[in-house]
Every structure is written in structure tokens, then in C-alpha cells.
N, C-alpha and C positions, 0 to 999 in steps of 0.2 A: 179379323180374328187374331188374337195374340198367339205367337208361336210358343209351343210347349218347350220347357227346358229338357235337355238331354239328361240321361241318368247320372252321369258323372257330375255335370253342373249342378243338378238338383241336390245331390249328396253333399257337395261342397257348401251350398247355401245353408242346408240344414245344420251341418257341422259348425259353421261360422256363427250362425244365429243362436246355437245352443250353448256356446261357451264364450267367455270374454278373453280377449288377448292380453296376456300379462306383459307389463312393461317393467323392465329392470329398474329398480330404484338406484339413484346415484349413491356412490359409496359415501359412508359417513366418516368424516374426518374428525377424529377426537382431538380436542384442544389439549395441549400440554399444560397440566395444572401449574407447574413451576413457571412456565412462560407467562401464563395469565396472571398469576400472583405477582410476579416480578414487575410486570407491566403496570398493574394496578398500584403497586407501591410507588413506582416512578411518578404516576399521575398525582398521587396524594402529595408527594414531595414537591412536585411542580406547583400545585395549588398553594401549599404552605409557604413556599418562597415568594410567590407572587403577592400573597396577602400579608406578608410580614410587615412590621412597622417601618422597615426600611426597604420594602419591596417596591416594584415598579408602580403598583397601584397607589402608592402613597405620594406620588408627585403632584404638586399643585402649581408649579411655576418653573419657567426657564427664561431667564432674562439676560440678553447679550450686553456686554459691557463695551460701550462705544467711546466713552470719555475716560479721562484720567481719574475722575472722582464722581461717585454717585451717592446721593442720599437715598436710603431705601426704607420702606415701611408701608403699612397699609393705608396711610392717610393720603389725602389728595395733594398735599404739598410735597410729597416724596418724588424724587426724580424717577426712581424705579418703584412702582407701586406693587406691593405684594398682595396676594389674595388672602393672607392670614397674618396674624400677629399684631403687634402694637402699631399705632399710627406712624411713629418714628422709631426705627430699630437701630440705625447707625449709619456709618458712611464707609463705603468701599473705595479704596484709592490705590493708585499704581505709582510706583517710583522705579523707573528703569524697567527691569524685568520682574520686579517683586511686587506682590499685592499685599495690602494691609486692610484690616477692619478696625474701625473705631466705634465703640458702642455709644448709643445715646445715653447720657447720664440718667441714672435712676431706673433704667430698664433692665430687669434681671435676665441674664443669659449665662450659659456655661460652655466651656470647652474642656473635654476630658474630665468632667465632673467638678471643675473648679470655676468659680465666678469670674466673669470678664469685666474688668473695671477700667481698662485703658486700651490703647492701641496694641494690636497683636499682629503677627505675621499671618497671612491668609494663604495657606498652601493648597494647591489644587490637586485634582485626581491623578495627575501625572507625577506628582511628588511622592517620595517614599512614604510619608505619613500625611495624608490630607487633613485639613482642618475642618471639623464639624462643629458648627455653632448651634447650640440647642437653645430654643426660646419658646415662649408661650407655654410655660410650665412643662417644658420638655417635649411637648407634642410636635413642635416644629423644629426642623433642621435646615440650616443654610450651609451650602457647600459651593466650592468653586470648581468648574470643569474647564478643561482646555481642549479645543477642537481645532487642529491646524493652527493658524495664526490668531484665532479668536478665543475669547474667554467669556464665560457666562456664569451666572448664579443659578444654581439648582436648588429648588425649595421643596421640601417634603413636609407632610403633616399627617399625623396618625388618623385624623378625621377627614382625610381627603375624600371627596365624593366618589372617586373611582374605587376606593377601598371600602367605604361605608356602604355603598349600594352595589357592590359587585354581584354579577349574575352567576353564571356557571360556565365551565369549560365543556365544549363538546368535542368528541373524537369519532373518527371512523372506528369500526370494530377492530380490535387487535387481531393482527394476521401474521402468523409466523413466517409466511413467505416474503414479507417485507423486511425481515431481519436477515440481512445479506452479508455473507463473508466475502469481502472484496480485496482487490490487490491495491497496495499502496505503491505509487510510482514517485520516488523522491525527485525533487528538482535540485538544481545547483544551489550551493550554499548562498545565503543572502538574497535569494530571489524574492521579489515582492510582486504584489498584484494591486493595481489601482482599484479602490473600492469607494463608491460614491455613497454618501449617507443621505438621509431624507431631507437634510437642509441644503443639499447641493454641493457640499464640500467633498473633494476627492482626497483620499489618504492612501499612501502606499502601505500595504500591510504585508507582513511576512507570509510567504506562500511556500510552505515546506514541501508540498507535493500534490499529486492528484490521486483520486480514488476511482478505480475502474471496477465495474461490476456488471453482471449479466442479468438481463430481465427481458422477458418476452422475445427471446431469441436474438437479442441485440446486446452489444456492448455499450455501456454508458460511462461517462466520465464527469467527475465533479472536482473542481479545484478546492483544496483544503487550506484554510488559513491557520497559521500558527508557526512556532519555531520548531526546527528539527528536534526530535526526541521529546517533544512536549505534546499534551493533548491537543486535539485539533477541533476546528469548527467549520461546518459547511453551511453556507448561505445559498439557498436555491429557490427557484420558482419552477412551476410546472403548469400543466394544463388545467389544474384545479384552482390556480391562483386567481382570485376574484370570482370563482365559480364553485365555492364551497370552502376553500381555504383563504387565508388572508391575502389580499391582492398584492401586497408588497413583498411576498415571499415568506419563507420560514427558515428556521435554523435547526441544525442537528449537531450535537456534541459527539465527538469521536475520540476513543481512547488512543494512546500511543501505539503505533504499529508494532506487531510482534517481531520475533527474530526471523520469521519467514516473509516479512513485509506484507502481512495480511492485517486487515482491520475489519471490524464488524460495524456496518452502518445500518442502523435500525430506524427505518422510516416511521415505525409506530411511535417513535419518540421525537418526531419533527414537531417543533413548537413555534408559536407566534413570537415575533419580536416585541419589545416593549411598546412600540408605537401602535400596536393593535389595541392597547388599553389606555394609553395616555398621549396627549399631544405634546407633552413636555420632555420627550426623549429624542435622541439623535441617532436613529437606527441605521446601521449599514444596510445597503440594498444588494440583491444578488448581482454578481458580475455577469456579463453576457455569456461567459463560458458555462455558467451554472443554470441556464434556462433550459429545462428538460422538455423535449417534445413528447411527453407522456403524461398520463394522469396518475398522480401519486395519491391514491385514495387510502391514505394511512396517516396516522398522527392527528394533530390538533386541527380542528376546523376553525373557520373565521369566528371571532368573538362578536356576539350581538349584545350591545349595551342595553341593560334594562331601562325601562321608562323612568324609573326612580332616579337613576344616575343622570340621564339626559335632562330631566327636570331640575336636578340640583345644579 
């Protein structure tokens, strides 16, 4: 036979059964409208620049120059075969340290809005005024880039598959807690940091200082690239790299440190490098110092190419 409950115990059961226990609701954090709007404007500008006719999605070729002279064009007889344009576009040649471009007779092209009819100096992206050769009714642009001891032709086209079939950018929800006021720790003048790019080339880049900030009860440190007194860039990787964000890391642009040696680093504005959208870029990779042992669930997520672009 079951044992009867005592008076006090019976009263407790009745009281508990007759009412529900109230659980306190978590506090509601109201988003700052100005923060949300400013962040949305930044995302719109980011997309606009990416899809511009000279944006990163317009790239259709990257051709390294290994010889003193190359015939270029889309035809099978060209030494460097372009994905777009006429079968024979012209010849790129080198004399000493200088590069030149000689157009194919009868093929229309322009530089600075003027027709090109004979050999011209071909200035690269490290020169004060790079040469941009427009062809294919202005839809294509040929330029010269310098990477360490190597030179390459970069080709853009307004009808590039990556641009014409672009999908969309995805972000983690904007979170004000990832907009952090940090300390800027300047380095000695002329300090550089070796940065490896996706082609394997190592380049010494100006390293004005480090950015230190607090998160999750710890102090974190990121090396910043750029000249003293100029805007900075941070190239970093974290535990979301390859697990939600782009595997080769992300970039953040940072303003000039203020008079108190403080900067704002906003991880909501972490963005993918060009290599996330095109194989024709030479993206710098995060240095070992900037590989964070934390999950930065903020900013731009990995880009998923739509099927239409892959098919193209």
C-alpha cells in the first residue's frame, strides 16, 4: 500500500500543480538604427564596386609574360591566347626594363580615348599612370601588372561570366559588438612584414603597426599593413575560415589612428578578397601573426558561385 503524503508535502504538490512557473525572458537588445543603416549602405557600396565594369568580377584572364615578346589574341596562333577579343590583338614586347605594345594592323583599340595605330609604351600598375588598352568595342581592357620580378597581362571584359552571372553576397547578421574600438601600437619606421600571395610570391609590405583589442575576456592582436599616417588594411583568418567564411581569409579596411592612438576595427565589414570571385587575381594571404584562434561570425561569408556562372 502506497504511503500517504504529509500535509505540508501535499500542499506543495497542489500549489505547484495549480500554477505555472514563470521564466524570465531574455533582455531585448534594440539595434541602433543608425548602425544598421550605415552597415547596409556599406554593403550596397561593396556590391556596386564588385560589379562595376572595372570591378573584380570583370576579370577574364591573367597571363604571365615569360618571353621578351608575345603575340596575343583569341586565335589559336597567338602565343598568349585571350578568352575574348579579336584573333590577333597585337604584340607585347620588352626592351630592357620597359614594355611596349604594338597593335595588329586594322584592329580598332583605344588608349585614353584615342585610337592606337602604332607602337606605344605599355606602363604597368606600379607606374604613375598605368596604360589601359580598350578593345572589342570598349568592352575589353588590357593592362600590365607587376608582381615582384614578374609581369603579367590582366584582361577585363564587361561581359565576363563572373559579372554577368553573379549570385549574391551573404553576411552574418550585423552585430554592434563586433565594431570594436582598439589600440594602435605603432612599429618602428620602415618596418615591413613578409606577405605571401596566392601565386606563392612573397612581398615585403609596409607594416605601420599592430591593432590590439579585447574580446571574450582576452586581448587579441592583428598586424596592420600600410604606411604610417595612412589608412590601414588587415588581412586575417579565423576559425570560420573554410567553415562559413572564405578559406583563404578576409580583409578589413581601417581608418588612420586618431590622436589617442585608437582605431575602430569593424568585423561586420570584413570582406572577401578578389580570389573568392575570380581565379585571375593575385590576392595576398593572411600572415601567421593574423590567424585568430576564435570564430569571427561577422562580416561577409564565403561566396557560392551560381550554377549559371560555373556552366559559363
